[in-house]
C-alpha positions as CSV (number, residue, x, y, z in Angstrom):
1,M,0.0,0.1,-0.1
2,Q,1.7,3.4,-1.0
3,K,1.6,6.2,1.5
4,F,-1.1,8.9,1.1
5,F,-2.1,12.0,3.0
6,T,-6.1,12.6,3.9
7,Y,-8.3,15.7,4.6
8,G,-12.0,15.3,6.2
9,N,-13.5,11.9,7.9
10,A,-10.8,9.0,7.6
11,D,-13.3,6.9,8.8
12,I,-14.8,7.1,5.8
13,L,-12.0,4.5,4.6
14,K,-13.4,1.6,6.9
15,L,-16.3,1.7,4.5
16,G,-16.6,-0.5,1.3
17,K,-15.9,1.9,-1.4
18,T,-16.1,1.4,-5.2
19,A,-13.7,3.1,-7.4
20,F,-15.3,5.2,-10.4
21,L,-13.1,5.9,-13.5
22,C,-13.7,7.1,-17.2
23,S,-11.4,8.3,-19.9
24,R,-11.4,11.8,-20.8
25,K,-13.1,11.1,-23.9
26,C,-16.3,9.2,-23.3
27,P,-18.9,7.7,-26.5
28,A,-22.2,9.3,-25.8
29,N,-23.9,5.8,-25.4
30,I,-22.4,5.4,-21.7
31,V,-22.8,9.2,-20.8
32,L,-26.6,8.2,-19.6
33,K,-25.6,4.8,-18.4
34,T,-23.0,6.3,-16.2
35,Y,-25.6,9.1,-14.9
36,D,-27.8,6.1,-14.1
37,W,-24.8,4.4,-11.9
38,A,-24.2,7.5,-10.0
39,I,-27.9,8.2,-9.2
40,E,-27.9,4.3,-8.2
41,Q,-24.6,4.5,-6.1
42,R,-26.1,7.7,-4.0
43,N,-29.6,5.8,-3.4
44,R,-27.8,2.9,-2.1
45,G,-25.6,4.9,0.0
46,R,-22.7,3.5,-1.8
47,C,-19.0,5.3,-1.1
48,V,-17.5,5.8,-4.4
49,I,-13.9,7.1,-4.7
50,S,-12.9,9.1,-7.9
51,G,-10.9,11.9,-8.9
52,F,-13.9,13.9,-10.3
53,H,-11.1,14.9,-12.7
54,S,-12.8,14.5,-16.1
55,A,-15.9,15.9,-17.1
56,I,-18.1,13.2,-17.0
57,E,-16.3,12.1,-13.3
58,K,-17.1,15.9,-12.6
59,D,-21.0,14.9,-13.3
60,V,-21.0,11.9,-11.3
61,L,-19.8,14.2,-8.2
62,H,-22.6,16.5,-9.3
63,Y,-24.9,13.7,-8.8
64,L,-23.3,12.1,-5.8
65,L,-23.0,15.5,-3.8
66,K,-27.1,15.3,-3.8
67,G,-27.3,12.4,-1.6
68,A,-25.7,12.0,2.0
69,Q,-23.7,9.1,1.0
70,P,-19.9,9.0,1.7
71,I,-17.7,10.2,-0.5
72,I,-13.8,10.2,-1.4
73,L,-12.2,12.5,-3.8
74,A,-8.7,11.6,-4.8
75,L,-6.1,14.2,-5.7
76,A,-3.8,13.9,-8.5
77,R,-1.8,16.9,-6.1
78,G,-1.3,17.6,-2.8
79,I,-4.4,18.3,-0.5
80,R,-5.8,22.0,-1.4
81,K,-5.9,24.8,0.7
82,R,-9.3,25.8,-0.9
83,W,-12.0,24.0,-1.7
84,E,-15.1,24.5,-4.0
85,P,-18.2,25.5,-2.0
86,E,-19.8,22.0,-2.7
87,I,-17.0,20.1,-1.5
88,R,-16.8,22.3,1.9
89,T,-20.2,21.8,2.7
90,A,-19.6,17.8,2.4
91,L,-16.7,17.9,4.6
92,S,-18.2,20.0,6.7
93,Q,-20.9,17.6,7.0
94,N,-18.4,14.7,7.9
95,R,-19.2,12.4,4.6
96,M,-16.2,13.5,2.5
97,L,-12.7,12.4,2.6
98,A,-9.9,13.7,0.3
99,V,-7.2,11.5,-0.4
100,T,-3.7,11.8,-2.3
101,P,-0.4,10.1,-2.6
102,F,1.2,13.7,-2.6
103,D,2.5,16.2,-0.2
104,E,1.0,19.9,-0.5
105,T,4.5,20.9,-2.8
106,V,2.8,18.8,-5.7
107,I,0.5,21.7,-6.9
108,R,-0.1,20.8,-10.4
109,V,-1.9,17.6,-12.0
110,S,0.2,16.0,-14.6
111,Q,-0.4,12.7,-16.6
112,K,2.2,10.9,-14.4
113,T,0.3,12.2,-10.8
114,A,-2.8,11.5,-12.3
115,L,-1.8,7.2,-12.8
116,K,-0.2,7.5,-9.2
117,R,-3.7,9.0,-8.0
118,N,-5.4,6.1,-9.9
119,E,-3.1,3.5,-8.5
120,L,-4.1,4.8,-5.4
121,M,-7.8,4.6,-6.0
122,A,-7.6,0.9,-7.4
123,E,-5.8,-0.2,-4.0
124,L,-8.1,1.5,-1.4
125,A,-11.4,0.1,-3.3
126,D,-12.9,-2.9,-2.9
127,E,-14.3,-2.6,-6.4
128,I,-13.3,-0.6,-9.5
129,C,-16.5,1.0,-12.2
130,I,-14.7,1.9,-15.6
131,A,-17.6,3.4,-17.6
132,H,-15.2,3.3,-20.5
133,A,-11.3,3.1,-20.8
134,S,-10.1,4.7,-24.4
135,E,-8.3,1.8,-26.8
136,G,-4.3,2.2,-25.6
137,G,-5.0,5.3,-23.2
138,N,-3.5,5.3,-19.7
139,L,-6.6,3.7,-18.1
140,E,-6.6,0.7,-20.4
141,K,-3.1,0.2,-19.1
142,L,-3.9,0.4,-15.5
143,M,-6.8,-2.1,-15.7
144,R,-3.8,-4.6,-16.8
145,Q,-2.4,-3.5,-13.3
146,I,-5.4,-4.2,-11.1
147,P,-4.6,-7.0,-8.5
148,E,-6.4,-10.1,-9.4
149,G,-9.3,-10.8,-7.3
150,K,-10.4,-7.0,-7.7
151,K,-13.8,-7.1,-8.8
152,I,-14.1,-4.8,-12.2
153,I,-17.7,-3.4,-13.3
154,S,-18.6,-2.0,-16.5
155,I,-21.3,0.7,-17.1
């Protein structure tokens, strides 16, 4: 297990977690299925961990924040000093945790830091939901590294 830093309710790590990943470019037919999946996770109270970085991941966060379930935000940089209002609200409600494998000196997201963040998410999660992995992309490469026995769900 790689070392990581946290901000928020660390008890959320004790819960069952589903990592959500999606390539930046996603076919239109996957988008609506992904929204339905996000709403289902919210309604079931399921904890989702994601970078919430790509457009579709941001949409998933939007749906999740409308619920009351715990959420883990995995950062591809050090812990932020400022948070968006909706993230601050979830943090103050004790239902959000930010995790990152980087200290505060890492202030920019890069392909390398995103990969390391995704590896941390795969380690922390009990199951991994891949909405879409672009052929030959970093997410497809990450999928080949996921340890055996980790449940992978496709949308």
